[in-house]
C-alpha positions in Angstrom: -14.7 -15.3 15.1 -12.8 -15.6 18.4 -9.2 -14.8 19.2 -7.4 -17.9 18.0 -9.5 -18.8 14.9 -8.2 -18.5 11.4 -10.3 -16.8 8.8 -11.0 -17.2 5.1 -10.3 -13.9 3.3 -12.4 -13.3 0.2 -12.6 -10.2 -2.0 -10.8 -6.9 -2.6 -11.1 -3.7 -0.7 -10.4 0.0 -0.7 -7.1 1.8 -1.1 -6.5 5.1 0.7 -3.4 7.2 0.0 -2.5 10.5 1.8 0.6 12.5 2.3 2.6 11.2 5.3 3.2 13.9 7.9 5.3 11.9 10.4 2.6 10.0 12.3 -0.2 7.6 11.5 -3.6 9.1 12.2 -6.7 7.3 13.5 -8.7 5.1 11.1 -11.5 7.7 10.7 -9.0 10.3 9.5 -7.3 7.9 7.0 -10.5 6.2 5.7 -12.2 9.2 4.2 -13.6 9.3 0.7 -11.2 12.2 0.0 -8.2 9.9 0.6 -9.4 7.1 -1.7 -6.9 6.9 -4.6 -9.7 5.6 -6.8 -11.6 2.4 -7.4 -9.2 -0.4 -7.7 -9.1 -3.3 -10.1 -7.4 -6.6 -9.6 -7.4 -6.2 -5.8 -4.2 -5.6 -4.0 -1.2 -7.7 -3.1 1.3 -7.3 -0.3 4.8 -8.7 -0.7 7.3 -9.0 2.1 10.8 -10.3 1.2 13.8 -10.8 3.3 17.5 -11.4 2.5 19.3 -13.7 4.9 22.9 -14.6 5.6 23.9 -17.9 7.1 27.3 -18.5 8.7 28.3 -22.2 8.8 31.4 -23.8 10.4 33.6 -26.1 8.4 32.0 -29.2 9.8 28.5 -28.1 8.9 27.3 -28.7 12.5 27.0 -25.2 13.7 25.2 -22.4 11.9 23.5 -19.1 12.5 21.2 -17.2 10.2 20.3 -13.5 10.4 18.2 -11.2 8.3 20.4 -8.7 6.5 17.7 -6.8 4.5 14.0 -6.7 4.0 11.5 -5.2 1.6 7.8 -4.7 1.5 5.7 -3.7 -1.5 1.9 -3.1 -1.8 0.7 -3.4 -5.4 -2.7 -2.5 -6.7 -4.3 -1.4 -9.9 -6.2 2.0 -9.9 -9.1 2.0 -12.4 -10.7 5.4 -11.6 -8.1 8.2 -11.6 -7.3 11.7 -12.7 -4.2 14.0 -12.9 -4.2 14.5 -9.1 -3.9 10.7 -8.7 -0.8 10.8 -10.9 0.8 13.3 -8.5 0.7 10.7 -5.7 2.2 8.1 -8.0 5.1 10.0 -9.7 7.6 12.0 -7.7 8.3 14.4 -10.5 4.6 15.2 -11.3 3.3 18.7 -11.0 -0.3 19.6 -11.3 -1.7 22.9 -12.5 -5.5 23.3 -12.4 -7.7 26.0 -13.8 -11.5 26.0 -13.9 -11.5 24.2 -17.3 -8.3 22.2 -17.4 -5.9 20.1 -15.3 -2.4 19.9 -16.6 0.1 17.4 -15.3 3.8 17.7 -16.1 5.8 14.6 -15.4 9.6 14.3 -15.5 12.7 16.4 -14.9 14.8 15.0 -12.1 15.1 18.4 -10.6 11.3 18.4 -10.1 11.5 15.4 -7.9 9.8 15.8 -4.5 10.7 13.8 -1.4 7.1 13.1 -0.4 6.2 9.8 1.3 2.6 8.6 1.4 0.6 6.8 4.0 -1.0 3.9 2.2 -3.9 1.9 3.7 -5.7 -1.0 2.2 -8.9 -2.0 3.9 -10.6 -5.4 3.3 -14.1 -5.1 4.6 -15.6 -8.2 6.1 -18.9 -7.9 8.1 -18.7 -11.6 9.3 -15.1 -12.0 10.4 -14.0 -8.4 10.9 -12.1 -5.9 8.7 -8.4 -6.2 7.8 -6.2 -3.2 7.5 -2.8 -3.1 5.9 -0.9 0.1 6.4 2.6 1.2 5.2 4.4 4.4 4.4 6.3 4.7 1.1 6.5 5.8 -2.5 5.3 4.3 -5.8 8.3 2.5 -7.3 6.5 1.2 -10.4 6.8 4.3 -12.6 3.8 4.8 -14.8 2.2 3.1 -17.8 -0.9 4.5 -19.3 -2.3 2.0 -21.9 -5.2 3.4 -24.0 -6.6 0.3 -25.6 -9.8 -0.3 -27.5 -12.5 -2.0 -25.3 -10.3 -2.0 -22.2 -10.1 0.4 -19.3 -6.9 2.2 -18.5 -5.6 0.9 -15.2 -2.7 2.6 -13.4 -0.6 0.1 -11.6 1.0 1.3 -8.4 3.7 -0.4 -6.4 4.3 1.4 -3.1 7.6 0.3 -1.6 7.5 0.6 2.2 10.0 2.6 4.2 10.3 2.5 8.0 7.3 4.3 9.6 8.6 4.4 13.2 11.7 4.1 15.3 11.4 0.3 15.4 11.9 0.1 11.6 8.3 -1.2 11.0 7.5 -1.6 7.3 4.0 -3.1 7.5 1.2 -2.7 10.1 -1.3 -5.5 9.6 -4.5 -5.2 11.8 -7.4 -7.6 12.1 -10.7 -6.8 13.7 -11.7 -9.6 16.1 -15.3 -10.4 16.0 -16.5 -12.5 19.0 -19.1 -15.0 18.0 -22.0 -15.4 20.4 -23.1 -18.9 21.1 -26.7 -19.7 20.2 -28.7 -21.9 22.6 
């Protein structure tokens, strides 16, 4: 693939979540197995929405539109998880672990932490190059654990983005550019 060519994106990817410490580290720091939130099911979706305001004169001949608000949310279903995963998804979760038991307490507004997480979705593509979507935010979906006969329990996460730099950036979208070599 060369610089101006479009690509066809097929498939899912991997979801990495780690505590945000104020800067976005290099890919090799983020994309470690220890930072995988779990195997995901149903892929991931990124939504960017903006609210606009349009001023129009009485004749309808002159107008100006500006963006007044914006929102970005990355959604994904996490199929393999444990109590430590829940701590990354629920601001009031507290984990206590012994050798034989992990206990997660959820709830109590006074237990709310202010942690933000660096969230990185990586779509791997050997032919066209990988795609990385990075944001900083918190899960806004709450938590539903459905224990159903003959169906896996998937925890759905919705990370709502917050500005990750002084420019107000909500989403960092990166594509690897793979240069095709011509065959003669």
